[in-house]
Residue, then its C-alpha position, 0 to 999 in steps of 0.5 A: m499499500s502506498k505511503i500517503l501525504i495530506s498536505y492542505f492550506s486552510a484559511s478558515g479552518v474547513t479545509k483543515e477539518v476535511a484533510s484530518k477527515i482524510a487522514d482518519i479515512t486513509g491513515g495518511d499523515l497530515f502536513e499543513i502548508e502555513p504561510v509566513n504571514k497568516y491571512t486575517n479576516e480582512d486579508l480575505n475578502w474578496n469584495n475588496n480589490d485592496s485585500r491581500s488575497s485579491i491582490e495575490m490572486s490577481n497576479p499570477s506570479s504571486r508566491p506567498e512565502v511558506k513556512n517550512k518544506v516536507s522534510n520526509l517527501s521521499d516517503y510517500d508515492t502519493v500527495l494529496i493537496g487541498f485548498p479552498i477555491w479563491w477565484d475559481l482557482a487555487p490560492r497562490v500559497i499552493n503554487t509556493f508548495i508546489e514550487e518548493n517541494n519536489l513532486e516529480g514521481k508522485k501521484i498527485f490528488c487534489f481536494a478543494t473545498s468550496g460551497t458551490s465553485s467546481v473544481n476543475n478550473s483550479f485542478n486543470t490550472l494546476k495539472n497545465t502549469y506543472n505539466n512535468l508531475n503527475f495530476v491524477n484526479a481532483k474532488r471538491l469535498t465538504s466537511n461531511v467527507s465521506e469514505n467513499d468521497v475519499t475513495s472516489l478521489i484517490m482510487 
């Protein structure tokens, strides 16, 4: 059986909750993608064009600094990357994580949290941006994630 890393970025706690449930179901290890500067409620105000998240998401080359890298990435052959959907994309901190950790040769699955947005555009954008990596599948999940949801994502 493959060793699974469940990496995730969570701004409000929802994605963290989903990641924890996935870890319980799979027995995988959790790794929180933490920005050096945590996001405040003001930073996350998508209605304000001057908010930090709005500025980052309007700049495709934005790469918010993260606190740490995965120290034992070679131990894993499957990596899940979880994030909330922002502006129909993965937050830019996910790009930072991907670029700072060597994911070549890993099977990558994405899970996203959103009330209504599809995961398709964010997944396809990551897959096209990092076309040297093996992005396999993606699924939008909610806090009531089930074993069937996880199985349909990674099997």
